[in-house]
C-alpha positions, 0 to 999 in steps of 0.5 A, spaced: 609 272 807 604 268 803 606 262 806 606 265 813 599 268 812 596 261 810 600 258 816 597 264 821 590 262 818 591 255 819 593 256 826 587 260 828 582 256 825 586 250 829 585 254 835 578 255 834 576 248 832 580 245 839 576 249 844 569 248 840 571 241 839 572 240 847 565 244 848 561 240 843 564 234 846 562 236 853 555 238 851 555 231 847 557 227 853 552 230 858 546 229 853 548 222 852 549 221 859 542 224 861 540 224 869 534 220 870 527 222 868 524 221 875 528 220 882 526 214 886 521 218 891 517 220 885 515 212 884 508 211 886 507 204 890 500 204 891 498 197 888 492 198 884 490 191 886 486 190 892 483 183 889 481 179 895 484 173 890 491 176 890 490 178 897 489 170 899 495 169 894 500 174 897 498 171 904 499 164 902 506 166 899 508 170 906 506 164 910 510 159 906 516 165 905 516 169 911 523 172 910 522 173 902 515 177 901 515 184 900 508 188 900 507 195 898 506 197 905 514 195 906 515 202 903 523 202 903 524 195 901 518 195 896 521 202 892 528 199 892 525 193 888 521 197 884 526 202 882 531 196 880 528 196 873 532 199 867 526 203 864 522 208 867 516 204 864 517 198 868 517 202 874 510 204 873 507 197 873 506 195 880 505 188 883 501 186 889 507 183 892 514 182 891 517 175 892 525 175 893 527 167 894 534 166 897 535 160 894 532 155 889 528 152 894 524 158 896 523 159 889 521 152 888 516 153 894 513 160 890 512 156 884 508 151 887 503 156 890 503 160 884 501 153 880 496 152 885 493 158 884 494 158 876 490 151 876 484 154 880 483 159 875 484 154 869 479 149 872 474 154 875 475 152 881 476 159 885 472 165 884 468 165 877 469 172 876 476 170 872 472 167 867 468 173 866 473 177 866 475 180 859 482 182 861 484 178 867 490 180 872 496 177 870 498 172 875 506 173 876 512 175 872 519 174 873 525 179 873 532 177 872 536 183 871 530 188 869 533 191 863 528 190 858 524 196 856 518 193 854 512 195 860 510 188 863 516 184 860 519 183 867 513 186 871 506 185 873 500 190 874 497 187 881 500 180 880 506 177 884 513 179 882 518 174 882 524 178 883 531 174 883 536 179 885 538 175 891 540 169 887 547 173 885 552 167 886 558 167 882 563 162 883 569 160 879 571 152 879 577 150 882 581 149 875 578 156 872 574 152 866 567 154 868 563 158 873 556 158 876 552 164 876 546 165 879 539 167 875 539 174 878 546 176 877 548 182 872 554 182 868 557 187 872 557 181 878 560 176 874 566 180 871 568 183 877 569 177 880 573 174 874 577 180 873 581 179 879 582 172 877 584 173 870 578 169 867 572 171 863 566 168 860 562 169 854 558 174 857 554 181 856 557 187 853 553 192 858 555 191 865 547 192 867 544 187 863 542 181 867 545 174 865 539 170 865 535 174 859 541 175 855 543 168 855 536 166 854 535 171 848 542 168 845 546 173 847 552 177 843 559 178 847 566 181 845 568 174 845 563 172 840 568 172 834 572 166 838 567 162 842 560 164 839 554 166 842 553 167 849 547 161 849 552 156 845 557 156 851 552 154 857 554 148 860 548 146 864 542 150 868 539 149 874 532 150 874 525 150 877 520 147 873 512 149 873 511 143 877 516 146 882 521 141 881 528 142 881 532 139 876 538 140 871 538 141 864 545 139 860 548 135 854 547 129 859 540 131 863 534 133 860 538 135 853 532 137 849 530 142 855 538 144 855 538 146 847 531 149 848 534 154 853 541 155 850 540 162 851 547 156 870 554 154 869 558 157 863 565 156 860 570 160 862 577 162 860 584 166 861 583 173 860 587 179 862 586 186 860 582 188 853 583 194 849 576 198 848 573 204 847 568 209 843 570 214 837 566 220 837 565 223 831 561 229 827 555 227 823 558 229 817 563 223 817 556 218 816 558 216 809 565 214 811 563 211 817 558 207 814 563 204 809 568 203 814 563 199 818 561 195 811 568 193 810 570 191 817 564 186 817 566 184 810 573 182 813 570 179 819 566 174 814 572 173 810 576 166 811 582 168 816 589 168 812 595 169 817 599 172 811 595 178 811 593 184 815 587 185 812 583 179 814 579 178 821 582 177 827 578 173 832 580 177 838 577 184 834 570 185 836 565 189 833 564 195 830 558 197 833 556 204 829 551 208 833 548 214 830 544 219 835 540 225 834 540 229 841 534 233 841 536 237 847 542 240 843 539 240 836 545 236 833 547 229 830 553 225 832 556 218 831 559 214 836 563 207 834 565 202 839 571 198 838 574 192 842 580 188 842 580 182 847 588 180 847 592 187 846 599 187 847 601 188 854 603 196 855 601 197 847 599 204 847 597 204 840 591 201 837 591 194 836 594 192 829 587 189 826 584 196 828 590 200 826 589 197 819 581 199 819 578 204 815 576 207 822 583 209 824 583 215 819 576 218 820 576 225 824 573 225 830 572 229 836 574 224 841 576 217 843 576 213 849 579 207 846 585 204 851 587 198 855 582 196 860 579 191 864 573 188 862 569 190 867 571 198 865 569 196 858 562 194 860 561 199 865 563 204 859 557 201 855 552 202 861 554 209 862 552 211 855 544 209 857 543 209 864 537 207 868 531 211 870 529 214 863 523 211 858 526 207 853 524 203 847 528 198 842 526 195 835 530 191 831 531 188 824 536 184 820 539 185 813 545 182 809 551 186 809 549 190 803 552 197 803 546 200 799 541 197 804 545 200 810 546 207 807 538 207 805 537 205 812 541 210 815 537 215 810 530 212 813 533 214 820 535 221 817 528 222 815 525 220 821 528 225 825 525 230 820 518 228 824 521 228 831 525 235 830 518 239 830 515 235 836 518 237 843 520 231 846 523 232 852 530 229 853 530 225 846 536 221 844 534 217 838 539 212 836 540 208 830 545 202 831 549 197 826 552 191 829 555 185 825 553 178 825 558 173 822 556 166 820 563 163 824 560 166 830 553 163 830 556 156 828 561 156 834 559 153 841 553 148 842 547 147 837 542 152 839 534 153 836 535 160 834 535 158 826 541 161 824 545 154 823 544 155 815 547 162 815 552 163 810 553 170 809 554 176 814 548 179 817 547 186 820 543 187 826 539 194 825 536 197 831 533 203 835 535 204 842 531 211 844 530 214 850 526 220 853 523 223 859 516 224 859 510 219 859 505 223 854 511 222 849 511 214 849 506 213 843 509 218 838 516 215 840 514 208 839 510 209 833 515 213 829 520 207 831 516 202 829 514 206 822 522 207 821 523 199 822 518 197 818 520 202 812 527 199 813 524 192 812 521 194 806 527 197 803 531 191 804 525 187 801 525 191 795 533 190 795 532 182 796 537 183 802 532 182 808 533 176 813 528 173 817 531 173 824 530 178 829 535 178 835 530 177 841 533 182 846 532 188 841 525 186 839 519 191 840 513 188 844 509 188 837 515 184 834 515 176 833 522 173 834 520 166 834 517 166 827 524 168 825 527 162 828 524 157 822 518 153 823 522 147 825 526 150 831 519 154 833 515 147 833 521 144 837 521 150 842 513 149 843 514 141 844 519 142 849 515 147 853 509 142 852 513 136 855 516 140 861 510 145 862 504 141 860 499 146 863 502 152 860 504 155 867 509 159 864 506 161 857 499 163 860 500 164 868 507 168 867 506 175 863 511 178 860 516 176 855 515 173 848 510 167 848 511 161 843 504 162 840 501 155 843 494 155 843 490 153 849 488 146 846 495 145 845 497 145 853 
């Protein structure tokens, strides 16, 4: 009877836990996949630039590119362009006009016109008001995928927006060894074409991210364990210089520019279905999750030994460990992304590598891990943080030290204490740990990221935070910055910090080029001066992280 009683109790508890888990999972997924804060109709398209100089410039562009220039009074087309940003803050930065080139020749024409205007400003040949303005309106900005959360990263208030969204070509070579990708393409465009042909490239993990921005920032991929960073797998670039000239950068043509960009045409390779998904776990699994993450990063950094099942498999990507506070529900949750790019056909079990990992035994609410296309895997990543909300990123880098990782998580927990009393509508506050292994960064062609001397596994610690209302911007950004700075102080005290910062995850106040090392930073400045001697892209183009070249140097 005692046994029966315990059995009945266990069944009762299990029966209770199952519906509770299902309920929590439904609410959790709803909270993690929020609706956009504002719909497209709420976007104001009233440009605040009525400056006659920009009217003249816009008219010059429209005269030369009649089918490529959109003005605010072309309301439907203008709204469509402005609403294509991922972060709501970027949608609020309204230009005087949008230029959507159809090909490289139209882009070249636009750059030539902008260069003339830039030269006029610099030389004081136009309206002298420019030299009198303390903060003159930016001349132009360039948008590829528009996935940065930084206001003004790919937008310009009152200036000219070069929108590359029509340059979305994805053309595999006849032998399947490479693919030409347009500068305005997103990774969803690439994977959909390549999936049909059984091919893949070393590309983005989120389908909505732009190809250009990811590659120029370095780029992490599900295929990095096999082939290295995205930027290290670029064969060549077709690009428009500051003069408007169209040229190519490759190992044999303008090789210094090719190396500086490293981040066109990219290598492709055979790829079938992959195994991918997320594990969703309760917050009480945090300690075990951190330990499992640390162990897996150690394994990824170890020398491969085919005689054991505990060393790294270069088809295994990740883990990406995410810790989220969902203010709407008042709860915390954990999600971990696992990927294997070469699963056994029709294998329903976990791949051997992940089956033998500590993640396999962790208790979880739910798992979405399954065999799927690469497009499906990158779409899932995108679905967890869709467009239309206010966003902020910030990042730092540490060594794979469990004590520092744990203390970073504690700093995240402490920050929740300051966020909880404040009613920040729609807040999802997420701490993310990702591995960066020496073997990955040393594969492929040389790049200027400053990781060539990396000999031990690193961990990228970043925040991805989203919320609904602009009045909360300052508080959210301040809390995020303070938490990152606290983590950096912890790592410094533990002697486990690292100078490198992943550019694509940096906040506007961070300085990623300082982490590239003095020689690489100087190399980038020299190449910029060689191909853009007047500084059009350093001074005339707003947004992005600049190389810190003084006026006297350009």
